[in-house]
MMTF fields as JSON, N, C-alpha, C and O atoms, coordinates in Angstrom:
{
  "mmtfVersion": "1.0.0",
  "mmtfProducer": "UNKNOWN",
  "numBonds": 431,
  "numAtoms": 432,
  "numGroups": 108,
  "numChains": 1,
  "numModels": 1,
  "chainsPerModel": [1],
  "groupsPerChain": [108],
  "chainIdList": ["A"],
  "bondAtomList": [4, 2, 8, 6, 12, 10, 16, 14, 20, 18, 24, 22, 28, 26, 32, 30, 36, 34, 40, 38, 44, 42, 48, 46, 52, 50, 56, 54, 60, 58, 64, 62, 68, 66, 72, 70, 76, 74, 80, 78, 84, 82, 88, 86, 92, 90, 96, 94, 100, 98, 104, 102, 108, 106, 112, 110, 116, 114, 120, 118, 124, 122, 128, 126, 132, 130, 136, 134, 140, 138, 144, 142, 148, 146, 152, 150, 156, 154, 160, 158, 164, 162, 168, 166, 172, 170, 176, 174, 180, 178, 184, 182, 188, 186, 192, 190, 196, 194, 200, 198, 204, 202, 208, 206, 212, 210, 216, 214, 220, 218, 224, 222, 228, 226, 232, 230, 236, 234, 240, 238, 244, 242, 248, 246, 252, 250, 256, 254, 260, 258, 264, 262, 268, 266, 272, 270, 276, 274, 280, 278, 284, 282, 288, 286, 292, 290, 296, 294, 300, 298, 304, 302, 308, 306, 312, 310, 316, 314, 320, 318, 324, 322, 328, 326, 332, 330, 336, 334, 340, 338, 344, 342, 348, 346, 352, 350, 356, 354, 360, 358, 364, 362, 368, 366, 372, 370, 376, 374, 380, 378, 384, 382, 388, 386, 392, 390, 396, 394, 400, 398, 404, 402, 408, 406, 412, 410, 416, 414, 420, 418, 424, 422, 428, 426],
  "bondOrderList": [1, 1, 1, 1, 1, 1, 1, 1, 1, 1, 1, 1, 1, 1, 1, 1, 1, 1, 1, 1, 1, 1, 1, 1, 1, 1, 1, 1, 1, 1, 1, 1, 1, 1, 1, 1, 1, 1, 1, 1, 1, 1, 1, 1, 1, 1, 1, 1, 1, 1, 1, 1, 1, 1, 1, 1, 1, 1, 1, 1, 1, 1, 1, 1, 1, 1, 1, 1, 1, 1, 1, 1, 1, 1, 1, 1, 1, 1, 1, 1, 1, 1, 1, 1, 1, 1, 1, 1, 1, 1, 1, 1, 1, 1, 1, 1, 1, 1, 1, 1, 1, 1, 1, 1, 1, 1, 1],
  "groupList": [{"groupName": "UNK", "atomNameList": ["N", "CA", "C", "O"], "elementList": ["N", "C", "C", "O"], "formalChargeList": [0, 0, 0, 0], "bondAtomList": [1, 0, 2, 1, 3, 2], "bondOrderList": [1, 1, 2], "singleLetterCode": "X", "chemCompType": "L-PEPTIDE LINKING"}],
  "groupTypeList": [0, 0, 0, 0, 0, 0, 0, 0, 0, 0, 0, 0, 0, 0, 0, 0, 0, 0, 0, 0, 0, 0, 0, 0, 0, 0, 0, 0, 0, 0, 0, 0, 0, 0, 0, 0, 0, 0, 0, 0, 0, 0, 0, 0, 0, 0, 0, 0, 0, 0, 0, 0, 0, 0, 0, 0, 0, 0, 0, 0, 0, 0, 0, 0, 0, 0, 0, 0, 0, 0, 0, 0, 0, 0, 0, 0, 0, 0, 0, 0, 0, 0, 0, 0, 0, 0, 0, 0, 0, 0, 0, 0, 0, 0, 0, 0, 0, 0, 0, 0, 0, 0, 0, 0, 0, 0, 0, 0],
  "groupIdList": [1, 2, 3, 4, 5, 6, 7, 8, 9, 10, 11, 12, 13, 14, 15, 16, 17, 18, 19, 20, 21, 22, 23, 24, 25, 26, 27, 28, 29, 30, 31, 32, 33, 34, 35, 36, 37, 38, 39, 40, 41, 42, 43, 44, 45, 46, 47, 48, 49, 50, 51, 52, 53, 54, 55, 56, 57, 58, 59, 60, 61, 62, 63, 64, 65, 66, 67, 68, 69, 70, 71, 72, 73, 74, 75, 76, 77, 78, 79, 80, 81, 82, 83, 84, 85, 86, 87, 88, 89, 90, 91, 92, 93, 94, 95, 96, 97, 98, 99, 100, 101, 102, 103, 104, 105, 106, 107, 108],
  "secStructList": [7, 7, 7, 3, 3, 3, 3, 3, 4, 4, 4, 4, 5, 7, 6, 6, 1, 1, 5, 7, 7, 7, 7, 2, 2, 2, 2, 2, 2, 2, 2, 2, 2, 2, 2, 2, 2, 2, 2, 2, 2, 2, 7, 6, 6, 1, 7, 7, 7, 7, 5, 7, 7, 7, 7, 4, 4, 4, 1, 7, 7, 7, 7, 5, 3, 3, 3, 3, 3, 7, 7, 1, 6, 6, 7, 7, 3, 3, 3, 3, 3, 6, 6, 6, 7, 7, 3, 3, 3, 3, 3, 1, 7, 6, 6, 1, 6, 6, 7, 6, 6, 1, 7, 7, 6, 6, 7, 7],
  "xCoordList": [53.442, 52.817, 52.414, 53.062, 51.298, 50.725, 51.341, 52.085, 50.996, 51.437, 50.499, 49.334, 50.986, 50.09, 49.961, 50.981, 48.816, 48.515, 47.935, 46.955, 48.528, 48.02, 47.58, 48.474, 46.332, 45.886, 44.942, 43.995, 45.201, 44.256, 43.709, 44.37, 42.367, 41.794, 41.84, 41.877, 41.839, 41.929, 43.21, 43.238, 44.146, 45.394, 45.178, 45.917, 44.164, 43.885, 42.811, 42.454, 42.173, 41.136, 41.466, 42.413, 40.685, 40.702, 40.078, 39.402, 40.289, 39.564, 38.081, 37.379, 37.615, 36.141, 35.582, 34.378, 36.509, 36.269, 36.166, 35.754, 36.551, 36.628, 37.987, 38.893, 38.147, 39.369, 40.329, 39.994, 41.428, 42.512, 43.128, 43.13, 43.636, 44.451, 45.703, 46.358, 46.01, 47.217, 47.546, 46.73, 48.897, 49.243, 48.279, 47.828, 48.063, 47.101, 47.234, 46.227, 48.455, 48.549, 48.199, 47.711, 48.455, 48.098, 46.538, 45.887, 45.987, 44.479, 43.797, 42.843, 44.359, 43.779, 43.867, 42.957, 44.972, 45.123, 44.012, 43.335, 43.925, 43.064, 41.59, 40.865, 41.134, 39.839, 39.689, 38.632, 40.809, 40.631, 40.381, 39.582, 41.045, 40.786, 39.296, 38.553, 38.953, 37.574, 36.506, 35.425, 36.792, 35.912, 35.724, 34.625, 36.862, 36.838, 35.926, 35.089, 36.016, 35.153, 33.679, 32.825, 33.395, 31.933, 31.513, 30.452, 32.283, 31.94, 31.725, 30.836, 32.488, 32.516, 31.315, 30.826, 30.839, 29.872, 28.499, 27.517, 28.444, 27.095, 26.592, 25.388, 27.51, 27.12, 27.095, 27.42, 26.714, 26.89, 26.289, 26.918, 25.097, 24.472, 24.684, 24.063, 25.542, 25.7, 27.246, 28.142, 27.371, 28.709, 29.62, 29.129, 30.918, 31.818, 31.927, 31.721, 32.233, 32.307, 33.681, 33.893, 34.576, 35.797, 36.84, 37.305, 37.162, 38.248, 39.673, 39.998, 40.525, 41.86, 42.556, 42.325, 43.449, 44.25, 45.545, 46.155, 46.057, 47.561, 47.58, 46.565, 48.736, 49.082, 50.371, 51.46, 50.129, 51.403, 51.792, 50.928, 53.128, 53.481, 52.908, 52.653, 52.759, 52.23, 50.876, 50.516, 50.165, 48.726, 47.877, 48.267, 46.66, 45.717, 45.273, 45.016, 45.205, 44.801, 43.23, 42.54, 42.725, 41.368, 40.513, 39.306, 41.121, 40.482, 39.449, 39.548, 38.494, 37.564, 37.918, 38.057, 38.086, 38.515, 37.391, 36.244, 37.755, 36.821, 37.195, 38.345, 36.142, 36.351, 35.236, 34.09, 35.696, 34.614, 35.112, 36.295, 34.046, 34.403, 34.832, 34.231, 35.905, 36.258, 35.878, 35.872, 35.545, 35.227, 36.384, 36.306, 37.481, 38.733, 38.614, 37.638, 39.595, 39.56, 39.482, 39.002, 39.969, 39.917, 38.677, 38.408, 37.916, 36.781, 37.395, 36.845, 38.408, 39.16, 38.427, 37.634, 38.66, 38.145, 39.32, 40.36, 39.123, 40.097, 39.782, 38.62, 40.802, 40.444, 41.625, 42.754, 41.256, 42.337, 41.683, 40.481, 42.688, 42.411, 42.683, 43.828, 41.68, 41.99, 42.849, 43.206, 43.128, 43.897, 45.377, 46.268, 45.627, 47.105, 47.529, 48.719, 46.702, 46.932, 47.383, 48.07, 46.959, 47.049, 46.08, 45.016, 46.447, 45.611, 45.931, 46.885, 45.036, 45.258, 44.266, 43.221, 44.478, 43.603, 43.451, 44.397, 42.109, 41.734, 41.173, 40.246, 41.689, 41.142, 40.741, 40.92, 40.166, 39.854, 38.754, 38.645, 37.964, 36.905, 35.557, 34.642, 35.396, 34.118, 33.692, 34.514, 32.373, 31.841, 32.502, 32.436, 33.125, 33.536, 32.444, 31.453, 32.652, 31.675, 31.442, 30.395, 32.492, 32.381, 31.869, 31.728, 31.557, 30.987, 29.615, 28.807, 29.167, 27.829, 27.053, 25.822, 27.804, 27.022, 26.588, 25.68, 27.231, 26.826, 25.509, 25.026, 24.888, 23.553, 23.9, 24.804, 23.174, 23.353, 23.229, 22.573, 23.901, 23.658, 22.293, 21.63, 21.693, 20.366, 19.373, 18.163, 19.892, 18.871, 18.564, 18.051, 18.839, 18.539, 17.094, 16.764],
  "yCoordList": [68.59, 69.935, 70.458, 70.22, 71.178, 71.839, 73.205, 73.772, 73.724, 75.034, 76.1, 75.812, 77.324, 78.453, 79.346, 79.773, 79.665, 80.492, 81.822, 81.833, 82.889, 84.261, 84.765, 85.148, 84.823, 85.103, 86.223, 86.314, 87.163, 88.116, 87.726, 87.773, 87.327, 86.808, 87.768, 87.324, 89.152, 90.073, 89.948, 90.384, 89.359, 89.11, 88.165, 88.179, 87.367, 86.44, 86.869, 86.097, 88.103, 88.503, 89.591, 90.347, 89.695, 90.856, 91.981, 91.806, 93.265, 94.473, 94.255, 94.792, 93.476, 93.259, 92.191, 91.936, 91.56, 90.53, 89.082, 88.236, 88.797, 87.388, 86.877, 87.639, 85.569, 84.855, 85.296, 85.11, 85.832, 86.284, 85.015, 83.903, 85.356, 84.382, 84.075, 84.993, 82.816, 82.568, 81.022, 80.318, 80.614, 79.219, 78.126, 78.329, 77.123, 76.046, 75.786, 75.817, 75.516, 75.291, 76.439, 76.272, 77.577, 78.829, 78.938, 79.292, 78.636, 78.771, 77.838, 78.194, 76.534, 75.502, 75.957, 75.708, 76.64, 77.156, 78.301, 78.325, 79.181, 80.232, 79.708, 80.182, 78.731, 78.133, 77.462, 77.523, 76.82, 76.267, 77.194, 76.886, 78.41, 79.453, 80.025, 80.237, 80.234, 80.743, 79.77, 80.191, 78.461, 77.417, 77.547, 77.422, 77.806, 77.963, 79.186, 79.084, 80.317, 81.477, 81.089, 81.447, 80.43, 79.946, 79.158, 79.393, 78.246, 77.359, 78.122, 77.783, 79.039, 79.917, 80.828, 81.179, 81.214, 82.366, 81.9, 82.635, 80.637, 80.128, 78.939, 78.695, 78.221, 77.031, 77.07, 76.077, 78.209, 78.448, 77.438, 77.122, 76.918, 75.938, 74.515, 73.559, 74.367, 72.906, 72.565, 73.385, 71.165, 70.698, 71.264, 71.469, 71.486, 71.967, 70.964, 69.775, 71.384, 70.487, 70.416, 69.562, 71.397, 71.468, 70.522, 70.58, 69.653, 68.709, 69.289, 70.237, 68.731, 69.382, 68.999, 67.915, 69.88, 69.646, 69.079, 68.651, 69.012, 68.469, 66.906, 66.214, 66.462, 65.18, 64.837, 64.648, 64.773, 64.457, 63.063, 62.193, 62.785, 61.443, 60.912, 59.721, 61.779, 61.383, 60.627, 59.927, 60.819, 60.244, 61.411, 62.331, 61.43, 62.526, 62.493, 61.457, 63.861, 63.983, 63.744, 64.055, 63.131, 62.83, 63.939, 63.77, 65.024, 66.023, 66.881, 66.997, 67.451, 68.389, 69.705, 69.79, 70.767, 71.963, 72.671, 72.754, 73.165, 73.797, 75.295, 75.7, 76.099, 77.575, 78.393, 77.966, 79.755, 80.537, 81.975, 82.292, 82.864, 84.371, 84.808, 84.399, 85.664, 86.183, 87.585, 88.226, 88.092, 89.473, 90.386, 91.259, 90.139, 90.985, 92.233, 92.385, 93.043, 94.286, 94.105, 94.992, 92.925, 92.598, 91.823, 91.64, 91.363, 90.469, 89.17, 88.748, 88.642, 87.595, 86.262, 86.147, 85.305, 84.011, 83.122, 83.046, 82.464, 81.51, 80.124, 79.717, 79.391, 77.933, 77.072, 77.519, 75.782, 74.81, 73.351, 73.094, 72.543, 71.074, 70.323, 70.277, 69.776, 69.13, 67.754, 67.143, 67.348, 66.136, 66.481, 66.005, 67.27, 67.516, 68.881, 69.182, 69.704, 71.066, 72.128, 73.11, 71.863, 73.029, 73.969, 73.584, 75.312, 76.445, 77.57, 77.608, 78.647, 80.008, 80.941, 80.616, 82.169, 83.405, 83.977, 84.19, 84.2, 84.673, 86.138, 86.306, 87.128, 88.453, 88.812, 88.072, 90.08, 90.585, 89.735, 89.766, 89.011, 88.109, 88.78, 88.317, 89.96, 90.611, 91.159, 91.733, 90.998, 91.529, 90.843, 91.406, 89.707, 88.934, 88.03, 87.866, 87.388, 86.411, 85.355, 84.709, 85.107, 83.911, 84.192, 83.315, 85.54, 86.009, 85.725, 86.451, 84.591, 84.313, 85.315, 85.333, 86.153, 87.173, 88.322, 89.023, 88.617, 89.669, 89.44, 88.31, 90.567, 90.424, 90.03, 90.561, 89.174, 88.643, 89.932, 90.901, 89.901, 90.967, 91.162, 90.165, 92.419, 92.731, 92.515, 92.578, 92.251, 91.967, 93.17, 93.011, 94.299, 95.543, 95.901, 96.95],
  "zCoordList": [-163.589, -163.228, -164.654, -165.673, -164.598, -165.678, -165.985, -165.185, -167.204, -167.528, -166.982, -166.704, -166.824, -166.547, -167.689, -168.23, -168.101, -169.387, -168.867, -168.121, -169.255, -169.07, -170.407, -171.161, -170.82, -172.133, -172.213, -171.432, -173.234, -173.508, -174.945, -175.982, -174.822, -176.064, -177.237, -178.385, -176.971, -177.979, -178.943, -180.094, -178.37, -179.211, -180.393, -181.377, -180.259, -181.406, -182.252, -183.142, -182.102, -182.863, -183.826, -183.609, -184.922, -185.879, -185.208, -184.194, -185.781, -185.331, -185.293, -184.437, -186.211, -186.387, -185.403, -185.373, -184.58, -183.556, -183.944, -183.15, -185.2, -185.551, -185.265, -184.928, -185.397, -185.141, -186.201, -187.37, -185.951, -187.02, -187.599, -187.071, -188.739, -189.535, -188.663, -188.168, -188.494, -187.802, -188.286, -188.881, -187.923, -188.233, -187.475, -186.348, -188.122, -187.468, -186.034, -185.326, -185.516, -184.102, -183.204, -182.087, -183.714, -182.853, -182.926, -181.943, -184.074, -184.135, -183.172, -182.481, -183.151, -182.229, -180.815, -180.025, -180.46, -179.106, -178.817, -177.789, -179.794, -179.735, -179.605, -178.731, -180.467, -180.31, -178.897, -178.268, -178.439, -177.09, -176.021, -175.137, -176.008, -175.046, -175.274, -174.315, -176.456, -176.731, -176.269, -175.855, -176.333, -175.781, -174.302, -173.763, -173.654, -172.136, -171.877, -170.981, -172.576, -172.388, -172.617, -171.805, -173.607, -173.732, -172.606, -172.029, -172.27, -171.218, -169.835, -169.053, -169.621, -168.352, -168.263, -167.189, -169.521, -169.592, -169.974, -169.869, -170.43, -170.909, -170.07, -169.988, -169.462, -168.867, -167.314, -166.664, -166.741, -165.35, -164.389, -163.379, -164.659, -163.706, -164.329, -163.866, -165.358, -165.855, -165.666, -165.465, -165.774, -165.559, -166.781, -167.89, -166.499, -167.685, -168.713, -168.469, -169.824, -170.965, -171.782, -172.642, -171.419, -172.225, -171.692, -170.554, -172.612, -172.223, -172.122, -172.837, -171.244, -171.237, -172.446, -172.981, -172.937, -174.267, -174.046, -175.026, -172.905, -172.62, -172.796, -172.705, -173.036, -173.249, -172.463, -173.004, -171.091, -170.282, -170.527, -170.627, -170.635, -170.788, -172.27, -172.449, -173.166, -174.429, -174.435, -175.382, -173.322, -173.209, -172.992, -172.273, -173.608, -173.462, -171.984, -171.37, -171.434, -170.137, -170.182, -171.153, -168.974, -168.952, -168.288, -168.112, -167.94, -167.137, -167.947, -169.168, -167.247, -167.725, -167.184, -165.964, -167.933, -167.469, -166.645, -167.085, -165.466, -164.586, -164.757, -164.589, -165.103, -165.398, -164.798, -164.662, -164.402, -163.808, -163.882, -163.757, -164.108, -164.248, -162.817, -161.823, -162.751, -161.41, -161.454, -162.505, -160.261, -160.122, -159.787, -158.923, -160.525, -160.085, -161.057, -161.791, -161.01, -161.735, -163.289, -163.994, -163.807, -165.28, -165.653, -166.84, -164.688, -164.926, -165.701, -166.719, -165.234, -165.929, -165.719, -164.784, -166.524, -166.437, -165.973, -166.628, -164.838, -164.207, -164.606, -164.632, -164.918, -165.317, -164.873, -164.669, -164.742, -164.303, -164.68, -164.751, -164.882, -165.128, -163.743, -163.294, -163.124, -161.735, -161.889, -160.881, -163.059, -163.26, -163.555, -162.852, -164.544, -164.862, -164.339, -164.44, -163.811, -163.144, -164.305, -164.022, -165.569, -166.473, -165.944, -165.459, -166.029, -165.544, -166.286, -167.063, -166.038, -166.575, -166.382, -165.819, -166.816, -166.624, -168.069, -168.827, -168.353, -169.748, -169.531, -168.739, -170.18, -170.114, -171.607, -172.575, -171.628, -173.023, -173.661, -174.887, -172.957, -173.616, -173.624, -174.306, -172.815, -172.748, -174.075, -174.789, -174.459, -175.79, -176.95, -178.043, -176.849, -178.002, -178.38, -177.669, -179.614, -180.005, -179.111, -179.14, -178.2, -177.247, -175.937, -175.085, -175.744, -174.421, -174.288, -174.867, -173.479, -173.24, -172.43, -172.429, -171.738, -171.058, -171.793, -171.345, -173.031, -173.839, -174.448, -174.533, -174.898, -175.612, -177.144, -177.79, -177.547, -178.928, -179.822, -179.44, -181.05, -182.008, -182.32, -182.606, -182.311, -182.602, -181.499, -181.718, -180.268, -179.28, -178.423, -177.315, -178.865, -178.205, -178.078, -177.525]
}
């Protein structure tokens, strides 16, 4: 059975919006969540590309993370691995560097 992650991406960011300094393992996890945001907000019509990070039974999971923006009150991104069932909800991603829906800087 996979884990369930409830993540606010802002907890990993500096006030300027960049990835904060943190221990290497925490940074890898933050980058993983950011990659899910990118995949869910930029590759709408394409197959997902983020590989699952879990290693059940000390073997790398072969799953590809399925993710999508949800129209709930937090505009959260829901994601799950169909192989190992790792899953979660990401909030606080809007207008971050990883938000593919946001206008790029200087695009006004």
